C-alpha positions in Angstrom: -0.3 8.9 -2.7 2.8 7.3 -5.2 2.3 4.2 -7.2 5.1 2.3 -9.4 5.2 -1.2 -10.7 7.8 -3.5 -9.0 10.8 -4.3 -11.4 12.9 -7.1 -11.4 16.2 -7.5 -12.8 17.5 -10.4 -15.2 20.9 -9.6 -14.0 21.7 -12.1 -11.8 24.8 -10.2 -10.6 22.8 -7.0 -9.4 19.6 -9.1 -8.4 17.9 -6.2 -6.2 16.1 -3.1 -7.1 15.6 -0.1 -5.6 11.4 0.4 -5.6 11.0 3.6 -3.5 13.8 5.5 -1.2 12.2 7.8 1.0 13.2 9.6 4.7 10.8 9.9 7.5 12.8 10.9 10.6 9.4 10.7 12.4 9.4 6.6 12.1 9.8 4.5 15.2 7.1 2.0 14.4 6.5 -0.5 12.2 3.9 -2.6 11.5 3.7 -5.7 8.9 0.6 -7.2 7.7 -0.8 -9.2 4.9 -4.3 -8.9 3.6 -6.6 -11.4 1.9 -9.6 -9.3 0.4 -12.8 -10.9 -1.9 -13.6 -9.1 -5.6 -16.3 -6.7 -4.5 -15.1 -5.8 -0.9 -14.4 -2.4 0.4 -12.2 -1.0 3.0 -13.7 0.4 5.2 -16.6 -0.9 4.6 -18.9 2.6 4.5 -16.8 5.9 4.4 -12.8 6.7 4.6 -10.2 5.6 6.9 -7.6 7.8 8.1 -4.0 6.2 9.3 -1.5 8.0 11.6 1.1 5.9 9.8 2.7 6.1 6.3 1.3 2.5 4.5 3.3 0.9 1.9 1.3 -1.7 0.1 2.1 -4.6 -2.4 -0.2 -5.6 -4.4 0.6 -9.9 -5.0 -2.3 -10.7 -6.9 -5.8 -9.3 -8.1 -6.2 -5.7 -8.1 -8.3 -2.4 -6.6 -9.2 0.6 -7.2 -8.1 3.0 -4.3 -8.3 6.7 -3.3 -6.5 8.6 -1.1 -6.0 12.0 -1.1 -7.2 14.0 -4.5 -5.9 10.5 -6.4 -7.7 7.2 -7.7 -5.5 4.6 -8.9 -5.8 0.6 -10.0 -3.6 -1.1 -8.3 -2.5 -4.8 -9.9 0.1 -7.8 -9.3 3.3 -6.0 -9.0 2.4 -3.0 -7.9 3.1 -0.7 -4.9 1.5 2.3 -3.3 2.6 4.8 -0.8 0.1 6.7 1.6 1.4 9.7 3.8 -0.1 9.4 7.3 -3.4 10.8 7.9 -4.5 11.0 4.1 -8.2 9.8 3.9 -8.4 6.6 1.9 -10.9 4.0 0.2 -10.0 0.7 -1.7 -12.5 -1.2 -3.6 -11.1 -4.8 -4.9 -12.3 -5.6 -8.4 -10.9 -9.2 -8.3 -10.0 -11.7 -5.1 -6.7 -9.8 -3.6 -3.5 -10.8 -1.6 -1.1 -7.9 -0.5 1.5 -7.1 1.9 1.2 -3.9 4.0 3.5 -1.9 6.0 2.8 0.6 8.3 5.2 2.9 10.0 5.2 6.3 11.7 6.1 7.5 15.6 4.2 5.0 17.6 0.9 5.6 16.0 -1.7 3.3 16.0 -3.3 1.6 13.2 -7.1 1.1 13.4 
């Protein structure tokens, strides 16, 4: 798992800031969605989840403690995280949280 905080620039002539760049030659399917979780919620409710696609999540509001692979991170508003395909993960929502998620991969399905 790799996590970073989002940044913005005040340079109006160059308004875009690259956050992440990586190549995945197997990506032919993209899934984009939103999430709204309440403080104290856990995803999944029990155990761990795995997805056959790479995950990118952008936290818009709130905070999450996410465990993926051998790493645990607390993610807050403005943070972005990427999790490789098939990595076991679990998230505990520390505050009411809004997020955007993107899954992409080789025709795999998100459960």
